[in-house]
Structures are given as C-alpha cells and as structure tokens.
Steps between C-alpha positions, in 0.01 A plus 500: 500500500168439674418687822554288816223669699208276396708189569587624851134583567390151394776341707412691822130423440579128470733511802222658709251243385733209567562630853131565569564877517280771351663681205429874494573719202571874536453709188502863401170601333489700180269532202600154373410325829156346546417465873211605722564873561365492858803287607770731357706682762765762409503379137566140600307182569584180689321186386474146626594283204476161668343227284193488730455881475520519118343340196692453174822655633745561215846644538646552154784714371300821494189462718360343816132426453237326706156532653443567866206576723487832684198556728316218334552639147718319244761730347734461207853601604779592261842623612787578266815311604688832492270630780577223749682641804531175703374147559526367852353258752240661724602285796875587512559779247755293304500556128647736246479874424536647150568831339202616299558603142390844388201525271573480126452878453764569769740253341451667160568848643814379674625339183442823303697699762789252490512508118523875490820489716685266261765639273646346187872436549721447192 
C-alpha cells in the first residue's frame, strides 16, 4: 500500500492556499536533504512552500522539490518525504505533524536485529 504522507502534505498545502494561508514545511535535515545550510537549526529547517515563494514545486511520493530565493540567490531545494516533520499554516499553526522514518541504514540494522531473534518452530 502506498504511503499516505505525501497525500496529506499535498492536501494541507492546498487547504492553506485555498484559505489564503502560508504553508510552512518543517523537515529534519540529513545527507539526503538539499537546503541552504545557513538556515538549518538543530538539524531541522522550516520553509515557506507557498506558491508565491516557490518555483516548480513538486510533491511526489518520495521527494518535495522546488526552487526558492534566499538572500537574493536562487536555490534548488530537495527534501525526502520521510524527513518531513510537519506542514502547517504560518498564521494559525493548523496542519499536521508526522513521524519521521529512520534512514535506510538504520532500517536495515533494525531488520537484521529482528531476524536474529526469530526461531524456527516445528
């Protein structure tokens, strides 16, 4: 079954736009995230993803990508869907929070640990 998270992100973004609110996206930042490093705080970043603040915004099943201007410089932004912490309206804080998925290497290690605990029962 497909992950619901990108659908919820698109829905909250559209709801904000329809209500003339400013959609903000909070994301954890890791080696897969492409954002201006000077705006990262405590391993996270909060971005304005309103249509007027972004160019070529795409929210697909695995990535959120767009271009945005920071200090007069155009930046390419790429955020893995798994890294999204929340999407909310700046004006009233309404939106949705998400659990972030561990990186693939952490998932693999957890899977290996779980497999070692299994026993064959006859």
